[in-house]
Steps between C-alpha positions, in 0.01 A plus 500: 500500500386676813149507359488124440228342711407132473156375578494254788412222260806576288724511803356181643456673832126488564396230746133494402374153402591408146784751474853372432762500775876444496701303752865405533602167653853421617549124536783392728719201407283448192680194365193391304515826305873485436504138386536520125399135472142583593253673272457786744874542551562499126229759436637721779857471372403588142275785607198336339250693710180389319614138525595541864162657574317204344714248687435666835127521434493125443735415787292696750172362369372844402388396153608325182748766394337522160402817319660840446753612768282793603209261564692285751437532875858625532747663264871511587627835374871476588768331712645777720809309615577353160429770243778753565843466342817710476615656174865614480574568133845643569615225736420164349748302715326610820154453350590149384646407840202622701248218433750240621543688827130513578370236734196311385213674674301295748208744498262590222250782461189509288303814422143393426194681370169355617159588350359559848578503871318167525733342243804626691365349821436166326863491385632594845308226680638230270848630420691387809376142489577471130808718462663532842539786750486861389520841661173672572351592163514873447328744270697613197462878481580701192803729532558825314788738428516788747459764231263790547460870452235748613402721205272799527636621833615835364872429502524319168617147436839538668695721734865565426745278321749227579762756598260646757424154637869424544561838660224435755675187629851649467607222266810695395673358809495154342682608186744706705580188701550294180204283595369407157358151554802313365466129573137532610222296338153657497196288409200698375188300590234677299352505149818434308798707385590612150879474518542699178360806680736491794780759508799429274759287673252329733586140587188292447550142614165337420256381764218265592198426283226248430589355157182291501276808529317557169669779308774545761822669391836467677606755761611831355268478200189671631270654241584855397175631648571327832683778681445437869770240565747697291420810705576305818838388363591851383414647839733249664776583252457873563661440840706187428603523132740205517250260659425186300132469411297179495138481394215297647182573298256395768209702358545520121213717371462379145581134465270278295151484654604776746541248781487661843763446769415369844663457839602148403712649220677725750549202733660294224716782365637616835563143615692423181698824512608443862613144429684597183682791668665251734589259218632774272732612778641148521541457124659839427569685826702776334189629324203373695592461867333760722381855428148424371204738508141400416262785419132402512278757332174309546227485760146379573210731417204276577503223763172338400679194361615399849362168628409690817547869599861584580632166378782668304462869572529467880683169538865531601558131429326464163709290261576806282619689808719205594648489149583871522660447842723230352597729213584771753775274638689517169401843365382846597127491426325829421121534459273777381255599773208493256267760353189489718554823694186674622504814283575370151478120506551294189166417339569130554514532881213329681334728755613292796871542415508879459659734751694491828568160651318316221707542185848346549418134460660158524863470394522880454453523877775258607768607746766325287448738206547872440154643426501829311227763471489783247551876520531759226840629396451792741427270796120541508326170565319342206138439600488161328788354703381225735501590868609314808518346739544155353283195543687293756424686822530182709847421370763581766223660705500837327348665191691443179657837418453500125588666274863507606571818310396700194675580174413722203256401227271674252787681327581547133773298331578675168624316193370162611206292386318511832527882553349481848628310806181462702356294782663351806671263256712790373583592860599142583734498201670819618551345844625176344749702299631659820531157661687368194738797509578444868562132433793604279701550818336273757391145423238316701756334728634836619158665495198267531173616345331573831789722611510681165124561504521624858767754400283618212207549736708679762652739246171591328344843563143616550384791279331674794810479718350248741674183615388140506258312277174604337247319282586687179879538490597219734820611673544774242637568153805308384824696552798344323756740646385443857479125445855494369621700798328257738694212343841664537600275789396173338808297396547446128557133409 
């Protein structure tokens, strides 16, 4: 996977004339789109994307709407705010009650592929008059799992094993304190989880998915050769074995037609998850209220799909960033730093996003999330791990000190399908497991996310004995024992 490189034409990210581009439009108070009595509303509600594309072409006066979908001046690829749904196979009463609790959305989002920049501009100039107000159209960048390794460096494909990784962060303190993740829900936002390969006794609840996606399978049923999401879940469970796992296959690698995932997919998924977390807590508070962790093992490798430079990667108030901020009010949100470090960057990294101050991008750089870099199981920094500072230097008048901390990755995991836990994604899962374990004792009312993350930063340690923050390790390597000690005075609810 780390060697997968798309051409710019395949990715839809080249802005040269005649090359396709992708844009996402969020229409506010889009009553015309929600009205099932209209042709457009009916097509939107049914998910008839070819029909909806033809109707919009005609409504905006961009053509007749005839011909093959790929020949139209616009092609709607998905509905980010409509496509995601929750799957709870073991809790049908809650699943059945959820749709009735959801308010009818006033907003609608359309992800659109245009054959050229000129076609996108033609749509933009006519859309507001014909369809109503919309947020500034933004480029839809492809997202990738944060999986990477650096072979041929002389040290082999891994360093140490899971037991060494846990020893490095003194995870034994969690088990000694009976902090096993009981009552905590962890959502793995990645490539999909194979629930049959989770440790025996694991509670798998279900998760969010796009049932309309060609070839999609429900959460927990990832293909046997899809190991990345399962690795993330197992890393979490290594520290919080009683945590309940939910799956969100944001980037499924082998669905029919191998459809790529884009920022609009992340926007829709995270928005839906945040809304549903609140509703689930109202429907069945005993199980679902509070104690949620979202682990995001994805990042941006190439920003060339942005409508303008820095539109997502350096924009603190991009709509994806805002969706993540909202989710951070109801869950602890953990992000991988990314794999565009200067010494062994992932082959997919564009040159302009490699190295210090250039490689922790967009939502991965938010102050509301815990951003995790990668070290080996002996504490040596992994040269592929993205380096800080973050991208929002003007926010609060100071550089964004990302990553927050580092955790082990690149270690062997015997007797499992994935064998190797690599990339900053593996490190983010280890950190998410520590967060889930700590949530066993302290819920988010007693210990808000920002306070918890601050304690984790303060209790981390630098391998060279220094203090403070640096671009590689953040505030240092995760230390579960020290973090637990720092929380000793926090009241238990």
